[in-house]
N, C-alpha and C positions, 0 to 999 in steps of 0.2 A: 775314732769311733764310727764315723759315717762310712769309712772305707771297710772296716771290719763288717758292718752291717750290710754293705753292699755285696761283700764276698759270700754272704749266707743266701742271697737271692739267686735262684737258679738261672735267671736271665744273665747274670753278670758273674757267676761263679767261675766261668772258664777264663776270665781275665786275670792276668797276673797283677800283684798288688800295685806295681808302678802304673799300670794302665788304669787301675781303678782311681788313682789319684787324678789322672787326666780326665777320667770320666766325670769326676765330681765337678770339674770346672765347667762342664756342659749343663749341669743340673741347677735348678733354683730351689731355694729354701723358702717355704711358705709356713706361716704361723696361722693358727686357727683358734678362735675363742669357744667356749663351750656352747653347744647347740647352733653353732655357725654351720651353714649348709655349703658344702664344697661344690656340689652341682645338683640339679633337679632331674628327674626322670624325663626323658624326651628332649632334653638340651643336646646340642651337637657335642660330640666327644673328640677333643683335640689334644688332651694331656694324659700323660701317664703319671702315677703317684706312688711314692714308697713312704710308708709310716715310719718315721724316725723316732717319735715319742708320742705317746698317748694312744688313744682308740678312736676308730671311725665306726659309725652305725651305718649299715646298708638297709634301707627301708623301701617298702612299698607303701604309698599313701593312697587310700581309696577315698573318693569324694572329698578330697581336701581335709578330711578329718581323721578317719580310721587309719592307724599305723600299724604295720606288720614289720618286725625286725627280722630281716633275712639272714644277717651275718653281722658279726663284730670283728673288725680288723685290728690286729694287735701290732706292736713294734716288729718291724722286718717284713711285714706283708705288704702287697702291693695291689694296685687296681688301675683299670684304664688302658691295658695294653691293646685291646681291640680298637681303641680310638687312633692308635698310631698306625695300625695296620690296615684299617678300612676308613679311608677319608669319606666324610659325609655321614658317617654313622652317628647314632644317637644313643644317649645314655639310656639303659634299661632300669635303672633304679635310681633312687635319691640317696645321696651320702651326706652324713651330718657328723659333726664332731661331738664326741663324748668326753667332756672335759677339755683342757687345753691340748692342742695337737701340733706337732711339728712334722712337716712333710718335706720330701724331695719331689720336685715337679720337673717333668720333661715334656716339651712341646713337640709337635710332629716335625717342625724344622730342626729342633735340637736332635730328634731321633735319627733324621736323615743324615745329619752331620756325624753323629756317633756311628751310624751304620757305614759311612764312608771310611771313618778312621778304624773302626773295629768291626769288620764285616762278620766275624765269628759270632757276634752277639745275635745277629739275625737268625743264624742257624739255631742257636740256643732257643731263641724266642719261638720259632717254629716247632722245635722239639717240645718245649714246655706246653705250648698251646695244644699240641697233638696229645700230650699226657693229659692235660686238663680235659680235653674233649673225650678221651677214653674214659677218664674217671666220671665224667658227666654222664656218658652213655651207660656206664655200669650201674651208676647211682639211679639213672632214670629207669633202667630195666628193673632194678631192685625195688624202687619205689612202685612201679607198675605192678609187679607181683604182689607187693604188699597190698596195693589198693584193690587188686583183683580178689585177693584173699578176703579183705575186708568187705568188698562188695558180695562175695559169695556167702560170707558169715551173715551179713545183712539180709541177704535174699533168703537164707535158711530160717533166720529169726522172723522175717516177715511171713514166710510160709507157715511157720508154727504159730505165729499170732493169729494169722487168718484162719488156721484150723481151730484154734482156740475160740476165736470169735463165732465161727459156724457152730461149734459144739455149744458155746454159751447161748447163742440163739436158739438152738435146738432144745436145750434144756429150759430156756425161758418159755418157749412155746409149750413144751410138755407141762410146765408148771402152770401156764395159763389154762391149758385144757383141764388139769387136775383141780385147779380153783373153780372152774365152771361146773365140773362134775360135783364138787363139793357143795356149791351153792345150790345145785339142782336137788341135792338130797334134802336140803332145808326146805320148809314149807314156803310156798309162794304167797299164801294168804292164811291168817289165822282164823280159826272158826269164830263165829259172832252169834252165839246163842243169846236168847233173851236173858237179861239180868246180869251178864258176865261180860267183863272186858278182858281180853288177853293182850299181852304185850311181849315183844321179844327183840333182841338185837345182839349182834356179834361183831367183835373187833379182833381179827387174827393178828398174831405177832408176826407172822410171815405171810407169803402169798398163799400157802395152804396151811391149816392148822389141825389141832386135834380136838378142838371143842365141837359139840353139836347140841342141837335141840330140836324138839318137835311138838306140835300141838295138833292132835288128830281125833276125829270121832271114832268111838268104838261101837256104841250102840246109840239109840236115839236119846238116851238120858245119860250116858256115860262119855266123857272126853278124856283121853289120855294126854299126859303132860310129861315131857322127857327132857332132861338135860344131862350132859356128860362131859368128861374131860379126860382125854387120853394122855398118859404120861409122855413127856417130851413133845416136840414140835416138828413141823416139816412133813415131807411126803410119807415116811413110814407111819407117822401118827395119823395122817389123813386116811391112809389105806385101812389101818386098824379101826379108825372111827367109822368109815363106811361099812366095814364088816359087823362091827357091834351094832350100829344102827339098824342095819337090815335084819339081824337076828332078834332084836328087841321088837321091831315092828312085826316080824313074822309071828312071834309068840303072843304079842299083845292083841293080834287079830283073833286069837282064840278066846278073848274075853276072860283071861285068867287074872287072879289077883296079882298085884304088882310083885309081891314076894316070890311067888311061883314063877313069874316071867324072868326075875333075876336069877333064880336058881337054874332054870333051863338054859338061859344064855350062858351063865358060867360054865355049865357042863360042855355046852358046844365049844366055847373058846378053849378050855383047858383039856378037851379030850385028845387032841393031837399033840398037844405040849410042844409046838414048834415056834412058839413066840415068847419072849421075855417081857413083852409089853402088858400093861394092864390099864384099866380105865375105871375112873370113879363115875358112879351113875346115881341120878335120882329119878325114879320113875313112879308116877302116881296117877290115880284115876279120880277125876272130879264128878261127883254125883250132881247132875244138874237140878234135881228135885230137892235134895236136902242141903246142898252146898257143902257136903263133906268131901274132903280131899284126903284119900287113903294112898299112902305112898310107902315105897320100900327105898332105903338109902344105902348104897353100896360104896362106903367110904367117901362120899361126897359131902360138900359144905351143907350143914343144916339150913333150912330155909328161914327167912324172916317174915313176920307178919306185922303190917303197919295198920293200926286201928284207926277209926274215924277221928278219934280225939288226938291224933298225932303220935301216940305212944307206939314203940317199936319192940317187938318181942322176938327173941330168937328161941325157935322151937326146941324144947327139951329133946335130948338125943342120948343114945347109947353108942357103944363101939360098933363100928361096921367095917367090913372088908371090901377092898376094891375087887372088881371082877377080873378074872384071869390070872390071879396069883395062885391059888389052891383049888382043888377039885371041890371041897367043901367050904362054902362061903358063909359068913355070918353077916346078917343083914339088921339094920335098924328100921323097923316097920311101925308106922304110926297113922293115926287118923286125926286130921284137924278140922274142927268145925269152924267154918267161915260164916260170918254175919254180914249183913249189908254195911258197906263202908269199908270193909277189910280188904287189904291187898297182901297177897302172898307172894314174896319175891324169891326165886331161886337164882343162883349165881355161881360162876366158877371162881377158883382161888386167884385167878389173874386179876380180879377186881381188887381184892383186899391187898395183894402183894405188889401192885403197880407202884412205882417209885418215882418221886420228883427228882429234879437235877441234883439235889442234896443227898439223895439216897434213902429218904424217908418214905415208908411205905403209906399207901392210902389208908388202910386200916379199917376195922369194923366200926369204931365209933364215929368216923367221919361219914361212913354210909348210913348209919342210924340217924345222925343229925340231918343229913340231906333228906332221908325218907320222910322225916317228921315235918319238913317244909313242903312236901309234895302231896299232901293229903287231898288237895282239891284236883289233882291231875288224874287222868285215866292211866290204864295199864301201860299203853305204849308210851305215853308222855313220860311216865316214871322212868322206864327204861332208857329212853332217849336222853332225858335230863341227867340222869345218873352218868351215862356214858360221856356226855359233853363235859360235866364237871371233872370227871376222870382225865379226860384229854387236857383240859385246862391245868390240872394239877400236875400232870406228867410234863407239860411244858417243854415238849421236844425231846425229852430224855428217852433212852432206848426202851422199848417195850419188851419185856422179858417173857411174858406168856399171853396166850389167847384170853380174851375177856368175852363172856357170854352171859346174858341176863334174860330171864323169863318171868313174866308177872301174871298172876291171876287176881282180878279184882271183882269183888261182888258189888253191883251198882247199889 
């Protein structure tokens, strides 16, 4: 069996069978147990080995811990021939038994004796080593080409990722500018007429949103109050919001009734018919002498009134249409008489629709219950406390829509 195995090894295949028998007398047999180390990387290389039975692992061991299996030698394969040809050389890897292993071992002294008796073996050894060197060169060149290809691919991906980062930074900067422009549209400070407290706050679902509000003087005894909600969110909604706000402010400056302002704004928006967006709006005028609030509601949420005794009333309403859908718009127009202690609250549907982590919406009843407990708070405090309760209820869950609140309180 050993002779047949030796005949399959290129180093010895040129020897006739009778010579292989003689060669076996020069070789030693070595037994190894599972995980036994044949030699370690860096040790002097003095022996040549042939695997008769079992398997050998060729390893690289980094830092004495991490192992990398470079090769597994099977029956008939050999290793260590360079140790015979290069005196003083050192092992380039660690070799360990995988299971029980039987080896044939040849020392340099045995190799020199074999070379004296069978000089043709040296010629074959040089030929085999040359073939191995050629194969190694080809494999190295192939590996180098593959690594170059991988490097080029990684470079291309890095360039693409860098371009994406630059584009992302540009978009983020533009969004930041858009958010600053949107904030500049909102009032820096609310009017403070005698006997009236105003309050307002906004929580966008994204960096820019479609909600808007305003509180502004029209005449010495009239103050305009506005709240709106553009369908959808993001930059397109913010642009449509800015356009709608500007149109409303322009028409409101004419001191027209709220209903007429809404009709004119709707005509402006629908005239060109270039947008599929629409906006719900509530615009009203507060009379500072009578405390009457006359408003027109275009598809927006009806306001709530909190009375001094803590009761909360949702103002009766009729059907109304959002602005921007059709050329002829149907509005809900009403006048509310506010008395001392009353707070009128306007809001967008992001307040009622906000959900907790379980998916349950905040809802109208929860808003009413909270408002009943805020009767001693002023208009701004009511808005701030409502928003804080909403954030607590949300408890980190995703915000689906912008939230805006505006309050009018009669002292």
